[in-house]
N, C-alpha and C positions, 0 to 999 in steps of 0.2 A: 504494500500500500504506500502511495507516495506521501510526501510531507504535506502537500496541499490538501490531499484528501483527508488526512488525519486532522488537520486544523479545522477543516470544514465540519468534520464529524463532531469535534469538540464544541465548535460554535453552535451548530444546530442542536446537538444533544443537550447542551446546557440550557438553551432556550426551551426545548421540549420539557426538560425537567422543571424549569421555572413555571411553565404552564401547569404541569402536573401538580407541583407543590401548591400552586394557587387554587387548583380545583379540589384537591384532596387535603382535607385538614385533619390534623391529629385530633384525637378525641379531647377537645378542649371544653371547659365549662363555657356556657353561653356568654358569660360576662367577659371572657378573654377573647372571644372570636373577633371583635373589632380591632384588636391590636396585632392581628396576624400580619406579618410583613408582606409587602407586595413584591414577590419574588421576580416577576418579569421586569420591573423597574430596576431592581438591584442588579440583575444580570445584564440588562441593556446598558446601565451606567458603566459596568465593568468593561464591556466590549467597546463602548464608545471611547473610554479613556485609553484602553490598551491597543485597540486594533480598529482603526477607522475604515479599513478596506471593506468590512462587512456591514457596518451600521451607518445608515444615513437617515435623513428625515423621512424619506419614502418608506424605507424598511420599517422604521419605528411605527409609522402610521399603519402600515399593513399588518404588522405584528399585533398592534393594538386592536385592529378590527377582528383579527383571529381570536384574540383573548375575549373580545366582546361576544363573539359567536359562541365560544365555549362556556362562558359564564352566564349568558342570557341577560346581561345588563343592558341599559339603554345603548343602542348601536352608536358607536363613535365616541362614547365616554372615555374608555381606556385608550382609544386611539389618540384622542386629543391630548390626554394627560401624558402618554408616553412620548408624543411628539414634542411637547414642551420640555420634558425632562431631557430628551436627547438633544434638543436644540441648545439648551443651557449647558449641557455637558460638552457638546462640541465647541461651543463658544469659549468655554474656560478650560478646555482640554489641556492646553500647554501648561497651565498653572497646576491643575489638579494632579497631573502625572508626577510632579516633583514635590508635592506636599508630603510631609511626614504622615504616617498612618493616622495619627489622632486628628490632624487637620483634614485629611481626606474623609474620615468618618464624620466630622462636623459638617463638611460640605455636603456629603451625601444626606445627612440628617436634614440640612436646610433644603436640599432638593426635594426630599420626601415631604417635608413640612409644606413647601410650596405646592406640591401635588395634593396634599390633603386640603389645603385652602382652595385650590382649583376644583377639586371634587365637590367641596361644599357649595361653591358658587354654582357649579353645574346643576347640582341637586336643587338649589333654591330656584334657579331659572326654569327648571323643568317641573317645578311644583311637587317634587318628591320630598319625603321626610328627611330631615337633617341626619347626618351620621351622629352616632352617640358621642358623648364627651370622651369616652375611652379611645375612640378612633384617633384622637390627637396624640396618643401614646405610640401609635404604630411607627411614626418617623423616628422616634427615640430607639425603638427596638431595631429598626432597619439600620440605624447608625451604629448600634452596638454589634450587629451581626456583620456589618461591612468588612471589618478586618479579616474575619474568618472566611467569608466568601471570596474576598480578594486573594488571600493567600492560597486557598484551595484551587481556584481557577488559574492563578499564576503558576502554581506548582505543576498542575497538569500541562499547561502550555510549555513549561521548561522541560518537562519529561519528554514531551513530543519532539521538541527541538533536539534534545540529547540523543534520542533513539534514531534520529534520521541517518540514513546511510551516507 
């Protein structure tokens, strides 16, 4: 298998796992369900920062539409939110790449907080009920999980490069 094929397999596999984690939730108490991290956003942020060959605004929008279809939410909701996240990530990519991990985590937390704000605005404009107050904790959990996700995906990418012929 070629190096390019393995990289594409890792890219699409990580996105498929992010969708799966978004759909399948661990048996959580109902009170903790709103703080579940938004895995597709975290994985897309990683790929936007580390490898811009795969992720662009069109890809983010299309992936968001796919996530909308899988989850059955208002069509275009996650697409717009992922588009905004990827746009901001691409805009500040040069800085984000060289931040220390704690600053990257803070930046990811701010991106996810911005997403929660955008989700609230979309729900208000659509006349849907507001997310619970606990939903505002999801960006904090995403920021705390960011170093682990980053290191996992980075380790897998490094292993792929090291095993190339």
